[in-house]
C-alpha positions as CSV (number, residue, x, y, z in Angstrom):
1,M,73.2,19.6,-2.7
2,D,77.0,19.2,-2.5
3,A,77.1,19.7,-6.3
4,A,75.1,23.0,-5.9
5,K,77.5,24.1,-3.2
6,H,80.4,23.4,-5.5
7,Q,78.8,25.4,-8.3
8,L,78.3,28.3,-5.9
9,R,81.9,28.1,-4.7
10,I,83.3,28.4,-8.2
11,G,81.0,31.2,-9.2
12,K,78.5,29.3,-11.3
13,D,74.8,29.5,-11.1
14,P,73.5,26.6,-9.0
15,S,69.8,27.5,-9.5
16,D,68.9,24.4,-11.7
17,L,70.5,22.0,-9.2
18,N,68.8,23.7,-6.3
19,H,65.4,23.6,-7.9
20,R,65.7,20.0,-8.8
21,S,66.7,19.1,-5.2
22,L,63.8,21.2,-3.9
23,D,61.3,19.5,-6.2
24,A,62.6,16.0,-5.2
25,L,62.6,16.8,-1.5
26,Q,59.1,18.3,-1.6
27,K,57.7,15.2,-3.3
28,S,59.4,12.9,-0.8
29,A,58.0,15.0,2.1
30,K,54.4,14.2,0.8
31,L,55.2,10.5,1.1
32,M,56.9,10.3,4.5
33,T,57.6,12.3,7.6
34,N,61.0,12.4,9.2
35,A,63.4,15.0,10.6
36,Y,65.9,14.6,7.7
37,L,63.6,15.9,4.9
38,P,62.8,19.3,6.3
39,S,66.4,19.8,7.3
40,A,67.5,19.0,3.8
41,L,64.9,21.4,2.4
42,G,66.2,24.1,4.7
43,S,69.7,23.5,3.3
44,V,68.5,24.0,-0.2
45,Y,66.8,27.2,0.7
46,M,70.0,28.3,2.5
47,G,72.0,27.6,-0.6
48,M,69.6,29.6,-2.7
49,A,69.9,32.5,-0.2
50,E,73.6,32.4,-0.4
51,Y,73.5,32.7,-4.2
52,E,71.2,35.7,-3.9
53,M,73.7,37.3,-1.5
54,Q,76.5,36.7,-4.0
55,K,74.5,38.6,-6.6
56,G,73.9,41.4,-4.1
57,K,70.2,40.6,-3.7
58,D,68.3,40.4,-0.5
59,P,68.2,36.8,0.8
60,T,65.8,37.4,3.7
61,A,62.8,35.6,2.3
62,L,64.8,32.5,1.4
63,L,66.5,32.6,4.8
64,E,63.0,32.7,6.4
65,Q,62.0,29.6,4.5
66,S,65.3,27.9,5.5
67,R,64.6,28.7,9.2
68,A,61.0,27.4,9.0
69,S,62.3,24.1,7.5
70,Y,64.9,23.7,10.2
71,Q,62.4,24.5,12.9
72,K,60.0,21.8,11.5
73,S,62.8,19.3,11.6
74,I,63.5,20.2,15.2
75,E,59.8,19.8,16.1
76,I,59.8,16.3,14.6
77,D,63.0,15.3,16.5
78,P,64.4,17.7,19.1
79,T,67.4,15.4,19.6
80,Y,68.6,15.6,15.9
81,Y,71.7,17.9,15.9
82,E,71.9,18.7,12.2
83,P,69.0,21.3,11.9
84,F,70.4,23.2,14.9
85,G,73.8,23.4,13.2
86,F,72.4,24.5,9.9
87,L,70.1,27.0,11.7
88,G,73.2,28.5,13.2
89,R,74.8,28.8,9.7
90,A,71.6,30.4,8.3
91,E,71.7,33.0,11.1
92,T,75.4,33.7,10.3
93,L,74.3,34.4,6.7
94,A,71.6,36.7,8.0
95,A,74.3,38.5,10.0
96,R,76.4,38.9,6.9
97,W,73.5,40.4,5.0
98,A,72.8,42.8,7.9
99,M,76.5,43.9,7.8
100,K,76.3,44.4,4.1
101,S,73.0,46.4,4.6
102,N,74.5,48.6,7.3
103,Q,72.2,47.1,9.9
104,S,73.2,45.5,13.2
105,P,74.0,41.8,13.0
106,V,74.1,41.4,16.8
107,Q,70.8,39.4,17.2
108,H,71.7,37.1,14.3
109,F,75.1,36.3,15.8
110,Q,73.4,35.6,19.2
111,E,70.9,33.3,17.5
112,A,73.7,31.6,15.5
113,R,75.7,30.9,18.7
114,K,72.7,29.6,20.5
115,A,71.8,27.2,17.7
116,L,75.4,26.0,17.2
117,Q,76.0,25.4,20.9
118,K,72.8,23.3,21.1
119,A,74.0,21.3,18.1
120,S,77.3,20.6,19.7
121,E,75.6,19.6,22.9
122,L,73.7,17.0,20.9
123,N,76.7,15.7,19.0
124,K,80.2,16.7,20.2
125,E,81.8,14.4,17.6
126,E,80.7,16.3,14.5
127,G,83.6,18.3,13.3
128,A,81.5,20.3,10.8
129,L,79.8,22.0,13.7
130,Y,83.1,23.5,14.9
131,Q,83.7,24.6,11.4
132,M,80.4,26.5,11.3
133,M,81.2,28.0,14.7
134,S,84.6,29.2,13.4
135,E,82.9,30.8,10.4
136,M,80.4,32.6,12.7
137,Y,83.3,34.0,14.8
138,R,85.2,35.0,11.7
139,W,82.3,37.2,10.5
140,Q,81.6,38.5,14.0
141,S,85.3,39.5,14.2
142,E,85.0,41.3,10.9
143,W,82.0,43.3,12.2
144,L,83.8,44.2,15.4
145,L,86.8,45.4,13.4
146,Q,84.5,47.5,11.2
147,Q,82.9,49.0,14.4
148,K,86.4,49.8,15.7
149,R,85.7,47.6,18.7
150,P,88.0,45.0,20.3
151,A,87.9,41.7,18.4
152,G,90.7,39.8,20.2
153,E,88.5,37.6,22.3
154,T,86.2,36.7,19.4
155,I,89.2,36.0,17.1
156,A,90.6,33.7,19.8
157,D,87.2,31.9,20.1
158,G,87.2,31.4,16.4
159,L,90.8,30.0,16.3
160,R,89.9,27.6,19.0
161,M,86.9,26.3,16.9
162,V,89.3,26.0,13.9
163,D,91.6,23.8,16.1
164,K,88.6,21.6,17.0
165,A,87.5,21.3,13.4
166,L,91.1,20.3,12.4
167,S,91.2,17.7,15.2
168,F,88.5,15.9,13.3
169,D,89.9,16.5,9.8
170,S,93.6,17.6,9.7
171,E,93.3,18.3,6.0
172,S,90.2,20.5,6.0
173,A,90.7,23.2,3.5
174,D,87.8,25.2,4.8
175,A,89.2,25.1,8.3
176,Y,92.6,26.4,7.1
177,A,90.8,29.1,5.1
178,V,88.9,30.4,8.1
179,Q,92.0,30.2,10.2
180,G,93.7,32.4,7.7
181,A,90.8,34.9,7.6
182,L,90.8,35.1,11.4
183,L,94.6,35.6,11.6
184,L,94.4,38.3,8.9
185,I,91.8,40.1,11.0
186,K,94.1,39.7,14.0
187,A,96.9,41.3,11.9
188,S,94.7,44.2,11.1
189,E,93.8,44.7,14.8
190,D,97.3,44.3,16.3
191,K,99.1,47.6,17.0
192,N,102.5,46.0,17.7
193,R,104.4,45.8,14.4
194,Q,106.0,42.5,15.1
195,E,102.8,40.9,16.3
196,Q,101.1,42.2,13.2
197,L,103.8,40.6,11.0
198,N,103.6,37.3,12.9
199,A,99.8,37.2,12.5
200,A,100.0,38.1,8.8
201,R,102.6,35.4,8.2
202,R,100.5,32.8,9.9
203,A,97.5,33.9,7.9
204,Q,99.5,33.7,4.7
205,A,100.6,30.1,5.6
206,S,97.1,29.0,6.4
207,L,95.5,30.4,3.3
208,Q,98.3,28.9,1.1
209,R,97.6,25.5,2.7
210,A,93.9,25.9,2.2
211,L,94.3,26.7,-1.5
212,K,96.8,23.9,-2.0
213,I,94.3,21.4,-0.6
214,N,91.4,22.8,-2.5
215,R,92.1,25.1,-5.4
216,W,88.4,25.8,-5.8
217,L,88.6,28.1,-2.8
218,D,90.6,30.6,-4.7
219,R,87.6,32.6,-5.8
220,E,86.6,33.2,-2.2
221,Y,89.9,33.3,-0.4
222,G,92.4,34.3,-3.1
223,P,91.8,38.0,-2.3
224,L,92.5,37.4,1.3
225,L,95.8,35.6,0.5
226,K,96.7,38.6,-1.7
227,K,96.0,40.9,1.3
228,A,98.0,38.7,3.6
229,N,101.0,38.8,1.1
230,E,100.7,42.6,0.9
231,T,100.5,42.9,4.7
232,V,103.6,40.8,5.1
233,A,105.5,42.9,2.5
234,L,104.5,46.2,4.2
235,S,105.3,45.0,7.7
236,Q,108.9,43.8,6.9
């Protein structure tokens, strides 16, 4: 599944890897019952949904399969944090699709926050959960900005989650990338020219660091770095 995620990140078709993983997990599920297998299945469906989104296709059916798999995992072991975390990420993807489809993502963001908070209650020492939370706040901030509504509090929540993620992994490229995205949103919202410039410079530094750590993030975050560079140039 990590290989499929990498293929997705660099813009290649992960379908073959996803279908092979799906086949192997479904065969294993017939032989044994545990909370890990349906959670892993859910993550394959979520990866497939994300690829459909990248192609501009409706991922709703795959996200439903993903949710169902995570819920099955939770039913088997309600103390297992992982499916709650991934369920939160699936709801964030659903929110992103709603935004793209000019529909309200509010309920999806609410469900994402609920699931991620539950996951962190079950395991406060898993840095990936704070990363998922920061991504949720990033997209919620984007939506608030689109709606011309105040996003400052949501941006601040997201940046706090980034700091928590970095406390577990100080070289997390994904955390620096989301930090940069949030700061760029802050720069867009700030009315004060100096504050806008400060936020854009910080976004620029975070995105540069993310791409230095992991060059494969360029496809997703390179355009944001370009925007940060332009914002800095225009604000000076």
